[in-house]
C-alpha positions in Angstrom: -91.0 5.5 22.7 -92.5 8.6 21.2 -91.9 9.5 17.1 -89.1 11.8 16.7 -90.3 13.9 13.5 -86.7 15.2 12.9 -85.6 11.3 12.6 -88.5 10.3 10.5 -87.5 13.5 7.9 -84.0 12.2 7.7 -84.8 8.9 7.0 -87.5 10.0 4.5 -84.6 12.3 2.9 -82.1 9.4 3.1 -84.6 7.5 1.0 -85.2 10.5 -1.5 -81.3 10.8 -1.9 -81.4 7.4 -2.7 -83.5 7.5 -5.3 -82.3 10.8 -7.1 -78.7 8.8 -7.2 -80.5 6.0 -8.8 -82.0 8.1 -11.6 -79.2 9.9 -12.5 -77.6 6.5 -13.0 -75.2 6.6 -9.8 -75.9 2.7 -8.9 -72.6 2.1 -9.7 -70.9 4.7 -7.8 -70.5 5.5 -3.8 -73.7 7.2 -3.1 -72.2 9.2 -0.6 -75.0 11.8 -0.1 -77.4 8.9 0.9 -74.4 7.4 3.3 -74.2 10.9 5.0 -77.7 11.1 5.5 -77.4 7.7 7.5 -75.1 8.5 9.4 -77.0 11.5 10.6 -79.7 9.7 11.1 -77.8 7.6 13.4 -76.4 10.2 15.4 -79.8 11.7 16.0 -80.6 7.9 17.4 -78.3 9.2 20.4 -80.1 12.5 20.6 -77.7 14.8 18.9 -80.5 16.5 16.6 -80.1 18.9 13.6 -79.4 22.3 15.9 -77.2 20.5 18.3 -74.7 19.4 15.7 -75.0 22.5 13.9 -74.1 24.5 16.7 -71.3 22.1 17.6 -69.8 22.7 14.3 -70.1 26.5 15.0 -68.5 26.0 18.7 -65.5 24.1 17.0 -65.3 26.8 14.3 -65.4 29.7 16.3 -62.9 27.9 18.6 -60.5 27.3 16.2 -60.6 30.7 15.0 -59.7 31.8 18.4 -57.0 29.4 18.9 -55.0 30.2 15.9 -55.7 33.8 16.3 -54.5 33.5 19.8 -51.0 32.4 18.4 -50.4 35.3 16.4 -51.5 37.5 19.2 -48.8 35.9 21.3 -46.2 36.6 18.8 -47.4 40.4 18.8 -46.9 40.8 22.6 -43.7 38.9 23.0 -41.9 41.2 20.1 -40.4 38.5 18.6 -39.9 37.9 15.0 -40.9 34.3 14.0 -39.7 34.8 10.3 -37.2 32.3 9.0 -37.5 30.5 12.5 -39.7 28.0 14.6 -42.5 29.6 16.1 -41.7 29.9 20.1 -45.7 28.8 20.3 -45.2 25.6 18.6 -43.2 23.8 22.0 -46.0 25.8 24.3 -48.9 23.8 25.4 -52.4 25.7 26.1 -52.1 26.2 29.6 -48.6 28.2 28.6 -50.2 30.0 26.0 -52.9 31.3 28.0 -51.0 32.1 30.7 -48.9 34.1 28.3 -51.9 36.0 27.3 -52.9 36.8 30.6 -49.3 38.2 31.3 -50.0 41.0 28.6 -47.6 43.4 28.0 -46.0 46.2 29.9 -46.6 48.4 26.8 -50.6 48.0 27.4 -52.7 50.2 29.7 -53.7 48.7 32.8 -57.2 48.5 31.9 -56.1 46.4 28.6 -54.1 44.4 30.9 -57.1 43.7 33.0 -59.0 42.6 30.0 -56.4 40.0 29.2 -56.2 38.8 32.8 -59.9 38.1 32.6 -59.4 36.4 28.8 -56.8 34.1 30.2 -59.3 32.3 32.7 -62.2 32.1 30.2 -60.1 30.3 27.9 -58.8 27.8 30.4 -62.4 27.1 31.1 -63.4 27.0 27.5 -60.5 24.4 26.3 -61.5 22.3 29.4 -65.5 22.5 27.6 -64.1 21.7 24.1 -61.6 19.3 24.9 -65.0 17.2 26.8 -67.3 17.6 24.2 -64.4 16.6 21.6 -62.4 14.0 23.1 -65.3 12.8 25.9 -67.1 9.7 25.9 -70.9 10.6 24.5 -73.3 9.4 27.1 -76.5 8.9 25.5 -80.2 7.7 26.6 -81.9 7.3 23.4 -83.5 9.8 20.6 -85.6 11.9 23.4 -83.3 12.7 25.4 -80.1 15.0 24.9 -76.7 13.6 25.4 -73.5 14.8 27.1 -70.0 13.8 26.9 -67.3 13.1 29.2 -63.5 12.8 29.3 -61.0 11.0 31.4 -63.8 9.1 32.9 -62.5 6.5 35.6 -64.7 3.4 34.2 -63.9 -0.2 34.1 -61.8 -0.1 37.7 -59.4 2.6 36.2 -57.1 4.7 38.3 -54.1 6.3 38.2 -55.3 9.2 35.3 -53.3 12.4 35.9 -55.9 14.4 33.6 -58.9 15.5 35.5 -62.5 14.4 34.6 -64.6 16.9 32.5 -68.1 17.3 31.1 -69.5 19.1 28.3 -73.4 19.3 28.2 -75.3 20.5 25.1 -78.7 21.2 26.8 -80.4 24.4 26.1 -78.5 27.4 26.5 -75.2 25.9 26.8 -74.3 25.4 23.3 -74.9 29.2 22.7 -73.3 30.3 25.8 -70.0 28.4 24.4 -70.5 29.7 20.8 -70.7 33.5 22.2 -68.0 33.0 24.7 -65.6 31.8 22.0 -66.4 34.4 19.1 -65.8 37.3 22.0 -62.6 35.9 22.9 -61.6 35.2 18.9 -62.5 39.0 18.5 -60.2 40.1 21.7 -57.2 38.3 20.3 -58.1 39.5 16.8 -57.4 43.0 18.1 -54.4 41.9 20.4 -52.8 40.3 17.0 -52.8 44.3 15.8 -52.2 46.1 19.0 -48.8 47.8 18.2 -49.7 48.1 14.8 -53.1 49.9 14.7 -53.7 52.9 16.9 -57.3 52.1 17.7 -56.5 48.3 18.8 -55.9 49.3 22.4 -59.1 51.2 22.7 -61.0 48.7 21.1 -59.4 46.2 23.9 -60.2 48.1 26.6 -64.1 48.1 25.2 -64.0 44.5 25.1 -64.2 44.5 29.2 -67.9 43.4 29.3 -67.7 41.3 26.5 -64.7 39.3 28.1 -66.5 39.2 31.4 -69.4 37.7 29.7 -67.0 35.1 27.9 -65.9 34.1 31.5 -68.9 33.5 32.7 -70.4 31.7 29.9 -67.2 29.5 30.1 -67.1 28.7 33.4 -70.8 27.9 34.0 -70.4 25.4 30.9 -67.5 24.0 32.4 -68.6 23.8 35.8 -72.6 22.6 35.1 -72.0 19.3 36.9 -71.3 21.0 40.1 -73.6 23.9 39.8 -76.3 21.5 39.3 -75.8 20.2 42.7 -75.9 23.6 44.0 -79.3 24.6 45.8 -79.3 28.0 44.1 -78.3 27.4 40.7 
């Protein structure tokens, strides 16, 4: 097996952290810096380098910003106050939330509603990718190969799963694409949240047409990459 400079650096950092901790009199305490570096080194043996882990964290953070802001955007679209009551969005699954986003509002322009419809489709694909990444099995072929993730596999003779199989690849440039898609959707719902209070918000939504279309394209490619790779024109 060829050497892995990043892995070797992490191991060296691990040893340095242990030495530093001991020199500071921390031998009687739990050495969390060294343990953290050890875990990172173990993840790297699965093929997850620092850049993979950094972009995974960035994507999850950006998706979380989209997800939480989407809820407030739906409150705005519904024109229902949630003060003193349980938010209606709490009982909605993600599919229902995306459907409501795509439905838009009769008070918005046709151009704005068209952008929201595209965003809803993008969100569906991006959510499936996110679920495969977060809830999927890691498929690793060692430190010199890029792993992937698969949710709901039909392994061990299992049958009857109600949820479809899903894949999350992290090969270049997929991680960059899903990060951009998540950020663009977050930027959109941030404008939707204030669309009835900010006179410039609706124009901003209309101006995001290209960014939202790009999010849909990127999210769709990431979600369906397995089938795309089997297509002769991909």
